[in-house]
C-alpha positions, 0 to 999 in steps of 0.5 A, spaced: 388 389 468 386 386 475 390 381 478 387 378 484 391 373 489 387 369 494 390 367 500 390 367 508 397 371 508 401 365 509 408 364 506 406 361 500 401 366 498 406 372 499 411 368 495 405 368 489 404 376 490 411 377 489 412 373 483 406 376 480 409 383 482 416 381 479 412 378 472 409 385 471 415 389 472 419 384 468 414 385 462 414 392 464 406 392 465 401 395 470 396 392 473 391 393 479 394 387 484 389 385 489 390 381 495 384 377 497 384 374 504 377 374 506 375 366 507 368 368 505 370 371 499 375 366 497 369 361 498 364 365 494 369 365 488 369 357 488 376 357 491 378 351 495 385 351 495 390 357 496 394 360 493 390 362 487 390 367 482 385 370 478 386 375 472 380 379 470 376 375 473 378 368 470 381 363 475 388 361 473 390 357 478 389 354 485 393 350 490 400 352 488 405 357 487 405 359 479 411 358 475 414 365 473 413 362 465 406 361 467 405 368 470 408 371 464 404 367 459 397 369 463 399 376 463 401 377 456 395 374 454 391 378 458 394 384 456 393 382 448 386 381 450 385 388 452 388 391 447 383 388 442 377 391 446 
């Protein structure tokens, strides 16, 4: 599983990264967590507001810090989908 966090490195982006890592730890799952701070790459992906989160290439949220329950749901769903493949 690959989780991308898009943002400039601001406090909100750092908090999003922490929540993602906390969710993975709570769920006892592993993922490749990548932080993307390059504005050109962020724009190329169609993201206009940060922080943003993508899981396995699918944008899950933009312009807000996701709630922990949202992260748990997204990560669990992605893990189940990987098991099916």
